[in-house]
C-alpha positions as CSV (number, residue, x, y, z in Angstrom):
1,M,271.2,328.1,108.8
2,S,268.1,330.2,109.1
3,L,268.1,334.0,109.6
4,L,265.8,336.3,111.7
5,R,265.9,340.0,111.0
6,V,265.9,342.2,114.1
7,L,264.9,345.9,113.9
8,V,266.4,348.0,116.8
9,V,264.4,351.2,117.3
10,D,266.2,353.5,119.8
11,D,267.3,357.2,119.7
12,E,270.5,356.4,121.6
13,P,273.3,355.3,119.3
14,G,275.1,353.5,122.1
15,I,272.1,351.3,122.8
16,R,271.7,350.4,119.1
17,S,275.4,349.6,118.6
18,G,275.5,347.7,121.9
19,I,272.6,345.4,120.8
20,S,274.3,344.9,117.4
21,R,277.5,343.7,119.2
22,I,275.6,341.4,121.5
23,L,273.7,339.7,118.6
24,N,276.8,339.5,116.4
25,N,277.7,335.8,116.0
26,F,274.9,334.9,118.4
27,T,273.0,331.8,117.3
28,V,270.0,329.9,118.7
29,D,269.8,326.1,118.4
30,Y,267.3,323.6,119.9
31,P,267.3,319.8,119.7
32,F,264.0,319.8,117.7
33,M,265.3,322.3,115.1
34,D,266.9,321.1,111.9
35,E,269.2,324.1,111.7
36,H,270.6,326.9,113.9
37,I,269.2,330.5,113.7
38,E,271.3,333.6,113.4
39,F,270.3,337.3,113.6
40,E,270.7,340.2,111.2
41,V,270.3,343.6,112.9
42,I,268.8,346.8,111.4
43,E,269.2,350.0,113.3
44,V,266.9,353.1,113.2
45,A,266.5,356.1,115.6
46,S,262.8,357.0,115.3
47,G,259.3,355.5,115.2
48,E,258.8,357.0,111.7
49,E,261.9,355.3,110.4
50,A,260.8,352.0,112.0
51,L,257.5,352.0,110.2
52,E,259.1,352.7,106.9
53,V,261.5,349.7,107.4
54,I,258.7,347.4,108.6
55,I,256.5,348.2,105.6
56,S,259.2,348.1,103.0
57,Q,261.0,344.9,104.0
58,P,260.5,341.7,106.0
59,V,261.3,342.0,109.8
60,D,260.8,339.3,112.3
61,I,261.6,340.9,115.7
62,V,261.3,344.6,116.7
63,L,263.2,345.8,119.8
64,L,261.3,349.0,120.4
65,D,262.2,351.8,122.8
66,N,259.2,353.8,124.1
67,K,260.8,357.2,124.6
68,L,261.4,358.3,121.1
69,P,261.5,361.7,119.4
70,N,258.0,362.7,118.0
71,M,256.3,359.3,117.7
72,Q,256.4,357.2,120.8
73,G,257.1,353.5,120.9
74,V,253.5,352.6,122.0
75,E,252.3,354.5,118.9
76,V,254.5,352.5,116.7
77,L,253.2,349.3,118.3
78,E,249.6,350.5,117.7
79,E,250.3,351.1,114.0
80,I,251.9,347.6,113.8
81,R,248.7,346.1,115.3
82,K,246.4,348.1,113.0
83,K,248.3,346.9,109.9
84,Q,248.2,343.3,111.3
85,L,251.9,342.8,110.6
86,D,253.4,339.4,111.4
87,L,256.3,340.2,113.7
88,T,257.2,340.1,117.4
89,V,257.7,343.3,119.4
90,V,259.7,343.6,122.6
91,M,259.6,347.0,124.4
92,I,263.0,348.2,125.8
93,T,262.6,351.2,128.1
94,S,263.9,352.8,131.3
95,Y,260.5,354.1,132.2
96,A,258.3,351.0,132.4
97,S,255.0,351.5,134.3
98,L,252.0,349.3,134.9
99,E,249.9,351.5,132.6
100,L,252.5,351.3,129.8
101,A,252.8,347.5,130.3
102,V,249.1,347.0,130.1
103,K,248.7,349.2,126.9
104,A,251.7,347.6,125.2
105,T,250.6,344.1,126.0
106,R,247.1,344.9,124.8
107,D,248.6,346.1,121.5
108,G,250.6,343.0,121.0
109,A,254.0,343.4,122.8
110,F,255.6,340.1,123.5
111,D,257.9,341.1,126.4
112,F,259.6,344.0,128.2
113,I,263.4,344.4,128.6
114,P,264.2,347.1,131.2
115,K,267.2,349.3,130.7
116,P,270.0,348.9,131.5
117,F,270.1,345.2,130.5
118,T,273.0,342.7,130.4
119,P,274.0,340.8,127.2
120,Q,272.7,337.6,128.8
121,E,269.3,339.2,129.5
122,L,268.9,340.2,125.9
123,R,270.1,336.9,124.6
124,S,267.7,335.0,126.9
125,S,264.8,337.1,125.6
126,L,265.8,336.5,122.0
127,E,266.1,332.7,122.6
128,S,262.5,332.7,124.0
129,I,261.2,334.7,121.1
130,T,263.1,332.5,118.6
131,K,261.6,329.3,120.0
132,Q,258.1,330.9,119.8
133,L,258.6,332.0,116.2
134,F,260.0,328.6,115.2
135,L,257.0,326.7,116.7
136,K,254.5,329.2,115.2
137,R,256.0,328.8,111.8
138,M,256.1,325.1,112.0
139,T,252.4,325.0,113.0
140,K,251.5,327.2,110.0
141,K,253.6,324.9,107.8
142,L,251.9,321.8,109.1
143,N,248.5,323.3,108.7
144,K,249.2,324.4,105.2
145,E,250.5,320.9,104.4
146,G,247.4,319.4,105.9
147,K,245.2,321.5,103.7
148,T,247.3,320.5,100.7
149,I,246.9,316.8,101.6
150,R,243.2,317.2,102.0
151,F,242.9,318.9,98.7
152,Q,245.0,316.1,97.1
153,F,242.6,313.6,98.7
154,L,239.7,315.3,97.0
155,Q,241.4,315.5,93.7
156,I,242.3,311.8,93.8
157,L,238.8,310.8,94.9
158,S,237.1,312.9,92.2
159,H,239.4,311.7,89.4
160,E,240.0,308.1,90.4
161,L,236.4,307.4,91.5
162,K,234.5,309.4,88.8
163,A,236.1,307.6,85.8
164,P,235.2,304.0,86.9
165,L,231.7,305.1,88.1
166,N,231.0,306.6,84.7
167,A,232.3,303.4,83.0
168,I,230.1,301.2,85.2
169,E,227.1,303.4,84.7
170,G,227.6,303.2,80.9
171,Y,227.9,299.4,81.0
172,L,224.7,299.1,83.1
173,K,222.7,301.3,80.7
174,I,223.8,299.1,77.8
175,I,222.8,296.0,79.7
176,Q,219.5,297.6,80.8
177,E,218.6,298.6,77.2
178,K,219.8,295.2,76.0
179,Q,221.7,296.8,73.2
180,L,223.7,293.6,72.5
181,G,220.7,291.3,72.5
182,E,218.9,289.0,74.9
183,Y,221.7,286.6,75.7
184,V,223.6,287.2,79.0
185,D,226.8,285.9,77.4
186,N,226.9,288.9,75.1
187,Y,227.5,291.1,78.1
188,Q,230.2,289.0,79.8
189,Q,233.1,291.4,78.9
190,M,231.1,294.3,80.4
191,F,230.5,292.3,83.6
192,N,234.2,291.6,83.9
193,R,235.3,295.2,83.2
194,S,232.7,296.5,85.8
195,L,234.1,294.1,88.4
196,D,237.6,295.3,87.6
197,R,236.6,298.9,88.1
198,I,234.9,298.1,91.4
199,Q,238.0,296.3,92.6
200,G,240.1,299.4,91.7
201,M,237.7,301.7,93.6
202,R,237.8,299.4,96.6
203,N,241.7,299.3,96.6
204,L,241.7,303.1,96.4
205,I,239.4,303.5,99.4
206,L,241.4,301.0,101.4
207,D,244.7,302.9,100.6
208,L,243.1,306.1,101.7
209,L,241.9,304.6,104.9
210,D,245.4,303.0,105.7
211,F,247.1,306.3,104.9
212,T,244.8,308.4,107.0
213,K,245.1,306.0,110.0
214,I,248.9,306.0,109.8
215,E,249.2,309.7,109.2
216,S,246.9,310.6,112.0
217,G,248.6,308.3,114.5
218,K,245.4,306.4,115.1
219,H,246.6,303.2,113.7
220,D,246.5,300.8,116.6
221,R,249.4,298.4,116.7
222,E,249.9,295.3,118.7
223,A,253.6,294.3,118.3
224,V,254.0,290.6,119.3
225,N,256.4,287.9,118.4
226,T,255.2,287.0,114.9
227,D,256.1,284.4,112.3
228,I,256.3,286.5,109.2
229,I,256.4,283.6,106.7
230,P,252.6,282.9,106.9
231,V,252.0,286.6,106.5
232,I,253.8,286.8,103.1
233,M,252.2,283.5,102.0
234,T,248.8,285.0,102.7
235,A,249.7,288.0,100.6
236,I,250.8,285.8,97.7
237,D,247.6,283.8,97.9
238,T,245.5,287.1,98.0
239,M,247.2,288.2,94.8
240,K,246.9,284.8,93.1
241,P,243.8,285.6,90.9
242,Y,245.6,288.7,89.6
243,S,248.8,286.8,88.9
244,I,246.9,284.0,87.1
245,Q,245.1,286.6,85.0
246,K,248.5,288.0,83.8
247,D,250.2,284.6,83.7
248,I,252.8,285.6,86.2
249,K,254.5,283.1,88.4
250,V,255.1,284.2,92.0
251,D,257.8,282.2,93.9
252,L,258.8,282.4,97.6
253,D,262.3,281.5,98.8
254,A,262.3,281.6,102.6
255,P,262.9,279.4,105.7
256,E,260.0,277.6,107.2
257,H,259.8,280.1,110.1
258,I,261.2,283.6,110.8
259,Y,260.1,285.5,113.9
260,M,260.2,289.2,114.7
261,K,258.3,291.5,117.1
262,T,255.8,293.2,114.8
263,D,252.1,293.8,114.1
264,A,251.0,291.2,111.4
265,D,248.6,293.7,109.9
266,D,251.5,296.1,109.2
267,L,253.5,293.5,107.4
268,E,250.4,292.4,105.5
269,I,250.0,295.9,104.2
270,V,253.6,296.0,103.1
271,F,253.6,292.6,101.4
272,N,250.2,293.2,99.7
273,N,251.4,296.5,98.2
274,L,254.8,295.3,97.0
275,I,253.6,292.0,95.6
276,S,250.5,293.6,93.9
277,N,252.8,296.3,92.3
278,A,255.3,293.6,91.2
279,I,252.4,291.9,89.3
280,K,250.7,295.1,88.2
281,Y,253.8,296.6,86.6
282,N,255.0,293.3,85.2
283,N,254.8,291.9,81.7
284,N,252.3,289.2,80.9
285,G,254.1,285.8,81.3
286,G,256.7,287.4,83.7
287,S,257.7,286.4,87.2
288,V,257.9,287.7,90.7
289,K,260.5,286.3,93.2
290,C,260.1,286.9,96.9
291,S,262.9,286.0,99.3
292,I,263.3,286.4,103.1
293,T,266.6,285.8,105.0
294,E,267.7,286.5,108.5
295,S,270.9,287.2,110.4
296,E,271.5,287.7,114.1
297,K,270.6,291.4,113.9
298,E,268.1,291.8,110.9
299,I,265.6,290.4,108.5
300,V,266.1,291.1,104.8
301,I,263.1,290.9,102.4
302,N,263.5,291.1,98.6
303,I,260.7,291.3,96.1
304,S,261.8,291.3,92.5
305,D,259.9,291.4,89.2
306,T,260.6,291.2,85.5
307,G,258.5,294.2,84.7
308,I,258.7,297.5,83.0
309,G,261.3,299.0,85.5
310,M,261.9,302.7,86.3
311,K,264.2,305.5,85.6
312,D,266.4,307.1,88.4
313,D,264.3,310.3,88.5
314,E,261.1,308.2,89.0
315,I,262.7,306.1,91.8
316,S,263.6,309.3,93.7
317,K,259.9,310.3,93.9
318,L,258.5,306.8,94.4
319,F,257.6,307.1,98.1
320,N,256.0,310.6,97.8
321,E,252.3,310.7,98.6
322,F,250.0,310.5,95.5
323,Y,253.0,310.0,93.2
324,R,252.4,307.8,90.2
325,I,254.7,307.1,87.3
326,R,253.1,308.5,84.1
327,N,254.2,307.1,80.8
328,E,252.9,305.2,77.8
329,R,253.2,301.8,79.6
330,T,251.5,302.9,82.8
331,K,248.6,305.0,81.4
332,N,246.1,302.2,81.7
333,I,247.2,301.0,85.2
334,S,245.0,302.3,88.0
335,G,246.2,303.2,91.5
336,S,246.0,305.8,94.2
337,G,249.7,306.7,94.4
338,L,249.5,306.0,98.1
339,G,250.6,302.4,98.5
340,L,254.4,302.9,98.6
341,S,254.2,306.0,100.8
342,I,252.2,303.8,103.3
343,V,254.9,301.1,103.0
344,K,257.6,303.6,103.7
345,K,255.9,304.9,106.8
346,I,255.4,301.4,108.2
347,I,259.1,300.5,107.5
348,D,260.2,303.8,109.1
349,Y,258.0,303.0,112.2
350,Y,260.0,299.8,112.7
351,R,263.3,301.6,112.2
352,G,263.9,299.7,109.0
353,N,265.1,300.6,105.6
354,I,263.7,300.2,102.1
355,S,265.6,300.6,98.9
356,V,264.9,300.2,95.2
357,D,267.0,298.9,92.3
358,S,265.4,299.1,88.9
359,I,266.4,298.9,85.2
360,P,263.9,300.1,82.6
361,D,262.4,297.3,80.6
362,E,264.2,294.7,82.8
363,G,262.6,294.8,86.2
364,T,262.6,296.1,89.7
365,T,263.7,294.9,93.1
366,F,262.6,296.3,96.5
367,M,264.8,295.4,99.4
368,I,263.6,295.8,103.0
369,K,265.9,295.5,106.0
370,L,264.2,295.3,109.4
371,P,266.1,295.2,112.7
372,K,265.1,292.3,115.0
373,L,265.3,294.5,118.1
C-alpha cells in the first residue's frame, strides 16, 4: 500500500468534512501498479494555514478553494509556484471564470472541480491525478537508476581497466629497457601476464556491450528452431584453453540433439558465462559437469563445478548488476560483475527460471529451466 497526502483548503467546514468522507477508504489501483494507493486528508480553513502545512510537512495533492478569507486561492497557488514545491493543485470553486482559469493554469493548477461536485466527480479527478503522480515518480526513479548505472559503468571501467593497463605498461617498460637481459625467453612470464590482462579487458568490454544492448532493448533477436547441443559444445570448446590451464575437466551429458525456438547468440552468452565461471571459480584439477535433458514441456540445463562455492547471502545478490563476491579466495579473480545479471535477463526473456545450489568449499550448481513454448 502507498499513501498520498491530500490537503483540503476551504473555509466551509461542510466542504472539508464532505471531501474527507468521500476519500475515506477510497483507493486507486491500476494494472501497471505494484500496490494500491490510499489517501490521507488534512483540513485547513485558510490560505495562510495551507502554506504553513505545505512548508512544514510533505503534501502530494492540494484541493484549493479560491474564495478564502484574506489570502485568495490563486495567491496560495502563486506562492507554491514561487517556492517550486513538488505537489499537484486542483482548484475547487463556485466562481470559476475564464480569467481565473487562465491565471490558475499559468501558475500550475492541474485541474478545476466546480462546486457543487458529486463524490464520483471528485474520485475521478483524484484517480487521474494519482495516475499522473505515479507515472511522474516512476520516470524520476528510472532516470535516477539510469544515472546510477551510468556512474557504476564509469567506476567499473576506471577500476577494472586502469589496473591491467598500468600492469601492461609496466611490463612493456621493463621489456623496452631490457632490464632482464637480451634474451626474449627471460620475458616470457611478462608476455603471458600481459596477454591475460588484455583478455580480461576484452571480456569486460564484451560484458558491458552485451549488458547495454539487452538493457536498452536494442538487442536484435531472431528466434528460430535451434539445436542447442552444438551451441553448448561451442562454448565448451571456447573455454578449453582456460580449462587446460587450470587442469579442469569439462564433461557434457546430453542427447545428440535438443531443439527449441531461440536465438543461438542468446544461449551462447548464457553458456559462455556459466561455463567460464564454473572454471574460473573452480580449484585446479577440479571438474565441471554440464547436462541437458528435456521433457514434453521444458528443457533443463545443469552446470556444476567442484569449486569454492558460495554462502546463502552471496547467492541472494548473485544476479545483481556489478555484484562480485569479495573474499580471500576471489580477490585475484577478475570480472565485471555483469555476466550473471546478463544471463538472468536472457533467461527471463524466454520466460525461464534459473536457480543456484551451492556449498562453500564443495561447489556450485546452476539449474536453468526453459519452456519449449
